[in-house]
C-alpha positions in Angstrom: 0.0 0.0 0.0 1.3 3.4 -0.9 0.4 6.7 0.6 1.4 10.3 -0.3 -0.1 13.8 -0.2 -0.2 15.3 -3.7 -1.2 18.8 -3.3 -4.1 18.6 -0.9 -5.3 15.1 -1.9 -4.6 12.1 0.3 -3.6 9.2 -2.1 -4.1 5.7 -0.8 -3.2 2.4 -2.4 -2.3 1.5 -6.0 -5.1 -0.2 -7.9 -8.6 0.2 -6.8 -9.3 -1.0 -3.3 -12.6 -0.6 -1.5 -13.1 2.3 0.8 -12.8 0.0 3.8 -9.1 -0.4 2.9 -8.4 3.3 3.5 -5.5 3.8 5.9 -1.8 4.1 5.9 1.2 4.8 8.1 4.3 6.9 8.3 6.6 4.0 7.1 4.9 3.6 3.8 6.9 4.4 0.5 6.3 7.6 -1.3 4.6 7.8 -4.7 6.4 10.3 -6.9 4.3 13.1 -8.5 5.5 12.5 -12.2 4.4 8.9 -11.9 0.8 9.7 -11.7 -1.7 11.8 -13.6 -4.4 13.9 -11.9 -8.0 13.6 -12.9 -8.2 17.3 -14.0 -5.5 16.7 -16.7 -6.3 13.1 -17.6 -6.9 12.2 -21.3 -6.7 8.6 -21.7 -9.6 7.8 -19.4 -13.1 6.7 -20.1 -16.2 7.4 -18.0 -19.4 5.3 -18.1 -22.4 6.2 -16.2 -25.4 3.9 -15.4 -28.6 3.5 -13.3 -30.1 0.5 -11.5 -33.1 1.0 -13.8 -34.4 3.5 -16.3 -37.8 4.3 -14.7 -38.3 6.3 -11.6 -41.4 7.8 -9.8 -41.4 11.5 -9.4 -39.8 12.5 -6.1 -37.6 9.4 -6.0 -33.8 9.6 -5.6 -32.0 9.1 -8.9 -28.5 7.8 -8.1 -26.2 7.6 -11.1 -23.1 5.3 -10.8 -19.9 6.3 -12.5 -17.2 3.9 -13.8 -13.7 5.3 -14.6 -11.3 3.2 -16.7 -7.7 4.2 -17.0 -6.4 3.6 -20.6 -3.2 5.4 -20.1 0.3 4.4 -19.0 0.4 6.0 -15.6 -1.8 5.6 -12.4 -4.8 7.9 -12.4 -5.5 9.9 -9.2 -9.2 9.5 -8.6 -10.9 11.4 -5.7 -13.0 8.9 -3.8 -14.5 10.1 -0.5 -15.5 13.5 -2.0 -18.8 15.2 -2.8 -19.8 15.1 -6.5 -18.9 18.7 -7.3 -15.3 17.9 -6.3 -15.1 15.2 -9.0 -17.6 16.2 -11.8 -17.2 19.9 -12.9 -20.2 19.5 -15.1 -23.5 17.7 -14.4 -25.9 18.2 -17.3 -29.5 17.2 -17.2 -31.8 17.8 -20.2 -35.3 17.1 -21.4 -35.7 14.8 -24.4 -36.2 18.0 -26.5 -32.8 19.2 -25.4 -33.9 21.9 -22.9 -32.0 21.9 -19.7 -33.9 20.7 -16.6 -34.4 23.5 -14.0 -32.1 23.8 -11.0 -33.2 22.7 -7.5 -33.8 25.5 -5.0 -30.4 25.2 -3.2 -28.4 22.6 -5.0 -24.6 22.5 -4.8 -23.0 23.7 -7.9 -20.1 21.8 -9.6 -16.9 23.7 -9.3 -13.3 22.8 -8.8 -12.2 19.2 -9.2 -10.4 19.0 -5.9 -10.9 20.4 -2.4 -8.8 20.1 0.7 -8.7 17.0 2.6 -10.5 14.7 0.3 -9.4 11.0 -0.1 -8.2 9.8 -3.4 -6.6 6.7 -4.9 -4.5 5.8 -7.9 -6.2 3.6 -10.5 -3.6 1.4 -12.1 -3.2 1.5 -16.0 -5.8 -0.9 -17.5 -7.9 -1.0 -14.4 -11.3 0.5 -13.5 -12.8 2.1 -10.5 -16.5 2.8 -9.6 -17.1 6.2 -8.1 -20.1 5.9 -5.7 -23.3 7.5 -6.8 -24.2 11.0 -8.0 -27.7 12.1 -6.9 -29.0 13.7 -10.1 -32.1 15.0 -8.3 -29.7 17.1 -6.1 -28.5 19.1 -9.2 -31.7 19.3 -11.3 -35.3 19.4 -10.8 -36.5 16.2 -12.4 -39.9 16.0 -10.7 -41.9 16.7 -13.8 -42.9 13.3 -15.5 -41.1 12.8 -18.7 -38.0 11.6 -20.4 -34.6 13.1 -19.3 -30.9 12.6 -20.4 -27.9 13.2 -18.3 -24.1 13.5 -19.0 -21.2 14.0 -16.5 -18.0 15.7 -17.2 -14.8 15.2 -15.1 -12.0 17.4 -16.3 -11.7 16.7 -20.0 -13.5 13.4 -19.7 -17.1 13.2 -20.8 -19.4 10.3 -20.0 -21.9 8.6 -22.2 -25.5 10.1 -22.6 -27.8 8.3 -20.2 -31.6 8.4 -20.5 -34.2 7.8 -17.8 -37.9 8.1 -17.4 -39.8 9.9 -14.6 -43.3 8.8 -14.2 -46.4 10.3 -12.4 -46.8 9.1 -8.8 -50.1 7.5 -7.7 -52.4 10.2 -6.6 -55.7 8.4 -6.4 -57.1 5.0 -5.6 -58.1 2.6 -8.3 -61.7 2.1 -9.2 -63.7 0.0 -6.8 -61.0 0.3 -4.0 -61.9 2.1 -0.9 -59.5 4.8 0.3 -59.8 3.7 3.9 -58.8 0.5 5.5 -58.6 -0.5 9.2 -55.2 -0.2 10.6 -53.6 -2.3 13.3 -51.9 0.7 15.0 -51.3 4.4 14.0 -48.7 7.0 15.0 -48.3 8.0 18.6 -49.0 11.8 17.9 -52.4 12.7 16.9 -53.9 16.1 16.0 -56.3 18.1 18.3 -59.9 17.0 18.0 -61.8 18.8 15.1 -65.4 17.9 14.6 -64.8 14.6 16.6 -62.0 13.7 14.2 -58.3 13.2 14.7 -55.7 13.0 12.0 -52.0 11.9 12.0 -49.1 11.2 9.5 -46.1 9.0 9.6 -43.2 8.7 7.2 -43.5 5.6 5.0 -40.8 3.1 5.7 -40.1 -0.2 3.8 -39.7 -3.6 5.5 -35.9 -3.1 5.2 -36.1 0.1 7.2 -35.6 2.5 4.3 -37.4 5.8 4.6 -39.4 6.8 1.6 -40.3 10.3 0.5 -43.9 9.9 1.3 -46.2 9.8 4.3 -49.1 7.6 5.4 -52.1 9.3 6.8 -54.4 7.9 9.6 -57.8 8.8 10.9 -59.4 8.2 14.3 -62.9 8.8 15.6 -62.6 10.8 18.9 -66.4 10.5 19.5 -68.3 7.9 21.4 -70.6 7.3 18.4 -69.9 6.6 14.7 -69.1 9.7 12.6 -68.7 10.1 8.8 -65.8 11.5 6.8 -66.1 12.7 3.2 -63.4 11.5 0.7 -62.9 11.2 -2.9 -59.8 9.0 -3.1 -57.6 11.7 -4.7 -54.9 13.0 -2.3 -54.9 16.4 -3.9 -58.5 17.0 -3.1 -58.9 14.9 0.2 -56.0 16.9 1.8 -56.7 20.6 1.1 -53.3 21.8 2.4 -49.8 20.2 2.7 -46.9 22.0 4.3 -43.3 21.1 4.5 -40.7 23.0 6.7 -37.0 22.6 6.8 -34.5 21.2 6.7 -33.4 21.7 10.3 -30.4 23.9 10.5 -29.3 27.4 11.3 -30.0 30.6 9.4 -27.4 32.9 10.9 -27.3 34.4 14.4 -29.2 36.9 16.4 -28.0 39.2 19.3 -29.8 38.7 22.7 -29.4 41.7 25.0 -30.4 40.2 28.3 -29.2 39.2 30.8 -26.0 40.2 29.0 -25.4 40.7 25.2 -24.7 37.3 23.5 -25.3 35.8 20.1 -27.5 32.7 19.6 -28.2 30.7 16.4 -31.4 31.2 14.5 -33.1 27.9 13.8 -34.3 27.4 10.3 -38.1 27.6 10.2 -38.4 28.3 6.5 -41.1 26.7 4.4 -39.7 24.3 1.8 -40.0 25.4 -1.9 -42.3 23.6 -4.4 -40.8 21.6 -7.2 -41.7 22.3 -10.8 -44.2 19.4 -10.6 -45.5 20.7 -7.3 -46.2 24.1 -8.9 -47.9 22.3 -11.8 -50.2 20.3 -9.5 -51.0 23.5 -7.6 -52.1 25.1 -10.8 -54.1 22.1 -12.0 -56.3 21.0 -9.1 -58.3 17.9 -9.6 -61.7 18.3 -11.3 -64.9 16.4 -11.5 -64.2 14.4 -8.3 -66.8 12.1 -6.9 -67.2 12.3 -3.1 -68.3 9.5 -0.9 -69.1 9.4 2.8 -67.4 6.8 4.9 -68.4 5.8 8.4 -65.8 5.7 11.1 -66.4 3.5 14.2 -65.4 4.8 17.7 -61.9 4.0 18.8 -61.0 2.4 15.5 -57.8 3.7 13.6 -58.2 3.9 9.7 -55.4 4.3 7.2 -55.6 6.2 3.9 -54.7 3.7 1.2 -52.6 6.1 -1.0 -49.3 7.4 0.5 -48.9 11.1 0.0 -45.8 11.7 -2.0 -43.8 14.5 -0.5 -40.7 14.3 -2.8 -42.7 15.0 -6.1 -44.2 18.2 -4.7 -41.5 19.7 -2.5 -37.8 20.4 -3.1 -36.0 18.2 -0.6 -32.5 19.0 -2.0 -31.6 21.9 0.2 -28.3 21.6 2.1 -27.1 18.5 0.4 -30.1 16.1 -0.2 -30.1 14.9 3.5 -31.5 16.2 6.7 -34.6 16.5 8.9 -37.8 18.1 7.4 -41.2 18.6 9.1 -44.5 17.8 7.5 -48.1 18.5 8.3 -51.4 18.3 6.2 -55.1 19.1 6.6 -58.1 17.0 5.9 -60.1 18.8 3.3 -60.2 22.6 3.3 -61.7 23.1 6.8 -60.9 19.9 8.6 -58.2 18.9 11.2 -54.5 19.7 10.7 -52.1 17.0 11.6 -49.3 17.9 14.0 -45.9 18.7 12.6 -44.2 15.4 12.0 -40.5 14.6 11.5 -39.6 13.7 7.9 -36.0 12.3 7.5 -34.2 12.4 4.2 -31.2 9.9 4.2 -28.0 10.7 2.1 -28.2 9.5 -1.5 
């Protein structure tokens, strides 16, 4: 194993070892600078990008994998444990008609190829190395259903053109299926009672524990007798308002004068911006809905059968595509509001 600091890049091992092999010690030999080529100046390198599949639901994470292959005669220095902007100076996402996809509200912009303290490794001549995943939806708003194409550029190296399809999320129940089913148990936090009704939301989680970008909605009859709720089976109509706040963080500092002057951080309480698809949905509310009345028994918890997709309607890319947001929604236009509920976005 070889280790050396070239500029501000920590280089570890010759070949392509997994990240778990990172390490080194003071007695390891030194890799001379002229013996390697940096990614920014590399010419004889190919870059191939791929996806696990070509079809995604609006709001899903779209993680592009990148495979570098060194066709030159010297080891290629490839940044490994670094954010995508430190590796790919251009991340281009376009519609099928060639128009660029809009940016996300606060996406990181690709810039210099290297930054201080990142971990890199030499890729030996004739060898390949897969570079993690690039969260495309962190750089472009791909919420609108349609066909997209993306291309990555690292220095002078340009990848293949990769296409993928974004499809409309499920927003209504199928014909003949009730929008309410009896649930075994609901969330622990319920809203205040409004017209004998309580409502609660919970982030949807898979059997493997993966957090999805959608929430499940629950109802509870808080009266001693049956009550009725009016639903149409379309989430855009059944829940008159949906609000997302965050991510948690700090928006500067403020000066407190008592008991003595001191500065304290200002928590972020900003409302999250809508995506392009979220704006479109707001401008095109559902029409010609058929409302039905459903009886709720006292003490029984009911689950709404369609998850409410948060990622397709709200831009969850702020501050690096990971963090804690807060979500609440309201039944109808005058019904109960759910309480603010934690909504966690895991790193892509």
